[in-house]
N, C-alpha and C positions, 0 to 999 in steps of 0.2 A: 269608272274613277271614282274616286277621293270626294267625299265632302269635308274639304275642311274647313269650313268657319262657321256652320251653324252653330251659333255661338247662346249654347241650352235651349231660348226662346219657349223655355216648357210655359211661362207666364202669359198666358194670352185671354185671358178672364178678368172680371175687374176686380185689384187688391184693395185695399183701406185699409192704412194702419189701422189697431187697434187703438188705439188713445192717443388742408385741406380742398382748396377752390378746383375745380374742373373745367377745364374749358371744353365749350361744343359749339359744331358746325353749322352751317345753315340749318341741318335738315336735323339737329339737335341730336345727332349722334355725341354721347358721352368719349371721353379720354379724362382715364380717368386720372390722379397723379399718382408717382412712384411711391412718396413716404406711405407711411401708415398714417390715419388718422388715429390717434387720441379719443377713443372715444369715454363718455360721464358712463358711469354706473351703471348709470337710472335708465340708459341704452346701448348698454351692452347685448349681446343678442346668444350667446352660445348657451343653453342649459346645464345646470351641476346637476337638481335634485327634484325630485318630484312631486309632489303631495297630493293624491287622487282625497281627500278628506272634501266632504259633502257642505254645503256653509248652509244657515238657514237663511244669509241677504242672498237678496233677489237681483243684484250686482256683485256678484262671486266671481273673482278672480282666476284662474288654475292659477296655486301658488307656485312658481319657480323661480330662483336665482340666476344669477350667469355672471359667465365671466367676457375676459375682454376678448373681441375678437378685432383681426387688421383688416381693413380694406384690402385689394389685390386686381393690381393691373393686370391685363393682359396684353399680349402682342395677337397677330394676325394669323399663328401654329400652334397658339398654346395648351391648344384641345389636342397634342397627340403628346404624349408620355404622361407626366405629371399636371393635368390639369386647372388644377387648382379649381377654386369653388368663388362666386358670385354669391353675396348678402342679398336676398333677394324678400324685402313686405308683403305680402301681400293685406289686402285690405280689403273685407267685404262681404258677400254672401257665398255661407258654409251650409252646404246640405248633403244629408244621407240620401242615396240615392237606391231602391230597392232595384234590379232589373231580372226579366227574364226573355228567353227565347227562344224558337220564334213560337211568338203569339196572332197567329188568324182571326182571331174575333176571342171576347166575350163567351164562359159558357153557358146556357142558360140554367136559371133555376141554381141547384147545387153540385150540377154533375163536375168533376174534376177531370182536366188533360196533362197530359206530360208532354214535358217539356226539355227540350233538350241541356239546359242550362240556365241559370240562377244565379245571382250575383249580388253585392253588397259594396257600394263604393263610397267612398268620400265625394262628393261635387260639388257644385256651385262656383260662379265663373272666380271665386276667390280662394276654398277648400283646392278644388279640382285640380288650380293654375299650380295652388301651391304642391300637390301632391310628384303631379308632371317637372313641374322645374326640380322636385327633391331628387327623383330619378335623373335630372338632365346635368347632377353637379353640380348645382345651389346650396348653397343654405340660407335656408327658409322658414320666417317666420311666420303665422297666419296671427291675422286682427280681424274678430269678429265677434259675432253673439249666437251662440246655440244653450238651448234648456240643458237643465239638471235633470237631464232623466237616461233613460236604457238608450235610446237613440243619438243623442249627445257621448252619452259613454262610450256607444260605438266606435261617433265619427272621429272621437277624441285617441281614439285608440286605433285605429286604421292613419292617419295623418301621422302619429307619433311612431307607428312603425314603420312610415315608409320617410324618416328621417327630417318631418317637420316640425322644428317648435311649436308649441302650439300657446306659448307664453298669452299671447294679444288674444284666448281666446273666453271673454265673459262665459261665465254658467248665468242662465233666468231659469230662477225657481218658479216664476209665474207664466212660463211659454216653455210649447214643447217642442226638440228642434227641428228645425224644415227638411223639410224630408219630401221624397217623391217618389211614386210607383210607376216604375215604364215598363209597359209589356210591348217589345218588340218583332214591328211586324217582320214577315219572312224576306222583305225586297229591302227591310233597313230603317224602315219606317219606325218613327219615337214618341207614339202618343202619351202622354203622361198622366196623372192624377197628382196634386202639390196641396201640400200646406205650407204656406208663409214663412210661418211660426218666428220662433225670437230671430229671424234675418230683421223684420221689422222693427223691432227695439234696439239694433246700433245705432251706436249716437257719436260725433264726437270728442266726446269726452273721455273715450276708451280706449282713446286711439292716441299713444304717448305721443308728443313731437321728437322727442330726441332719436326715437324708435327709426324712423321717418328719415330724421338726418346723418343717421349712421349707415342709411341702407347704401348701399349702390344701385339699389332702384326699387321704385314700390311697384306695385300694382296695383290698382281700384280694380273690381272684380266685380262690380253688377252692384254701381253708384244710383240706377234706375228702382232699386229693390231696397235697398239699403238707403233711405230718405232719410235720416239723422245725420247722414253723412253731410249731405247740402247743408252749412255751417258756414257763416265767414272764418270762423278762427279755426274749422278743420282745414279752411281755401289759405288763410293763412299760415299755417302751418305746409303747405304740400307746396306752397312760395317759399319758403325757408327753408327745406329740405331741396328745390330746386337750385337754389342759390349757392345751396351746400356743394353739390355737385352731384345730387342724386339723381337718376332719371325717370321719369314718374308717364308708366303707362297705362290703358283704362281698356276695361275694354264691358262689357254691357251682359242682361242676364235676362230682358225682354223682350216680348215683341209687338208690346203691347204699344202705341201711340203716344198716348198722354203721361206713361214714366219713361218711357225711351226720350221725349221731347224736354224732359224733366234735368236730363242725366246733361245738358247741351251746359248747364252751370259751370259742370267740372274742366270744360273743353278749355279756356284758359289757362289753366291750373297745372294743365299735363303736355308733356313732350310727345306722346304717341297715343293715337285714338285707333283701335282695333274693333268697327263696330261689322255684322254681317252686313249683308244686300238689304233686307229689311230695316232694319236698323235705322240705315243711315238712310232710307227713303221716308221714312215717319221723322226724323229729325229735321230731315230740309225741306219733304217735300217735292221733293228730286226722283223721280222715277230710275234715271240713267243715272249709273253707278258714277264714275266718273264726276258727272255734276254733282251730283252729291259730292262726292272724296271733296272737290274742288271748294266747295260751296260750307264746309265741314271745317277743310283745312284752312279757311279767313278769318277762323272762331278762334286761331289762336294753337293749335301743338305744331307742333313741326312734321308732322306726318299723320297722317291717314292710309290707315290700311283697311279694303273693305275686302271681308273673303265673301264668294257666289258661289259655296257648293260647290258642285262638279266643275264650275268653270275656272277654278283656281282662285286668284285675287288678283285686286287689284293696288296700287302703290303708289301715293301722292304726297311729293313735297314737290318743294317753292325750283324743285331742277323739273319738275315735271308728272304724268303719268304713266306709270308703267302697267303692263298686266304677265301677270306668272301663273303659267299655267298648274292643274291637279297634275296627282301623280297615279299611275294606276295602277292602283291597288284593288284587291276582290273587295266589298264593303261586308260589313255584318252588322255596323252600331256604329250611328254618329252619334251617340253621346259622349260630350266632352271632345267634339275636334274644334270648336273654338277653344275651350282651353288651351289645350297641348298646342295648339298655332302659336297661343301666344305666351308659353311657353317657351315655346323654338326660338321667337322670335325677342324677346329679354334675352336669353341663353346667347344666341347669338352677339347682341348688342354689348351684354358681358361679356365675351370674348374676341372685343374690337370689329365687327364687322358692321358692315356699313347699314342701312337700312333696306334697301335691296335682297343682299345678299341675306339679313336676318328674318327675310320676308319668305326668302327660300328654307332655311331651317325651319320655319313656325308651319309651312307647307309639307314639310317630311314627316314634323313630330303628329299634324296633321294625319296624315297618311297613318300611322303607323295605327292611331290607335283606334280609325275605324277598319281596322280590320281584325278588331275583336269586340266580345261585350263590354259597355263596362266604359268609363271616364278615364282608365287608369290601364285600358288595356294595351297587349301588346308593347311596353311601351317601359323599358330595358334601361337603357343606358344613351348616351348621348352619339357613341361612335354607331351604335345598332342604326339609328335614324339619319344619322348624317351618309349613313352606306348608300340609305334611298336615290340620293342625290347624284 
């Protein structure tokens, strides 16, 4: 059975930072307006030119220019034929993953072990979700901080090749790009070696409020490790975006209790929260996932979706709690399953599905990714994902 929602969880040891109106149903499902929204020039989304020239500035934004992009409304069957595209902005953790499989153990001394596969992927709760969203047919802009280094160059290249607009990435000359090395065990387990890097430098000032307001959806990926977003100005920007019709979703990166509890400040400002079981327990003190989901729901989100690994997921709204089973697939690697779940969920909402059906789409996306190595494995398009249902 697939592990559908282990949301990275690679951060387990101490980390200290170094220095247009839309209508909403009671479960916060979004109905978008029929007419396109006129976007301010500063908030338009599609890149038309890209210069990779580096700067001596420690706060260098990748220089892209934009043209206007209309908001799209979706009906229940629009994924057939011309699917259209929603605009989603992902904000938060950007990580470059280096993965190898199968790894039964680290060799002694300077011994070498031949493995079957090594991959490099865009990962992290913002970057990994951004790539998955793009592959599922959405327009995606990703916002975050990466180093002005070779790792950052590679991460930007991978995201761009997958169709993600990297306008929102700020390059930090004094920091390395966040990265992980993951030796994937024969049973699919995934210990990791991790450098937080530039993720710790992301602040609310790096996020253009107009970009959030212009989007169909905003996904906060890993605000538990991007401490600078825990800012009243950013919360105000989220609230303004939601008032304009933008749906805000959130998931976490860490499993450290102190870090995930810090993310509770975001809950009144999001519509849908998607933690894994361990994160939900750490935030609430409730080991029972249903009780944890209800406690989190009381903090403000319209829905809480708790992913339960091989047990599937639990969807809590004001209308009740529902459990969804995992899909039976051959698990190779669970890296990125949580990111894929979020991408499927957001895509479902954008296509007019309700929260429960969107969670089923998330389940299928996670099951797809679990069948290969890395956060984007086997994920080709929306039709292939929905074929699992």
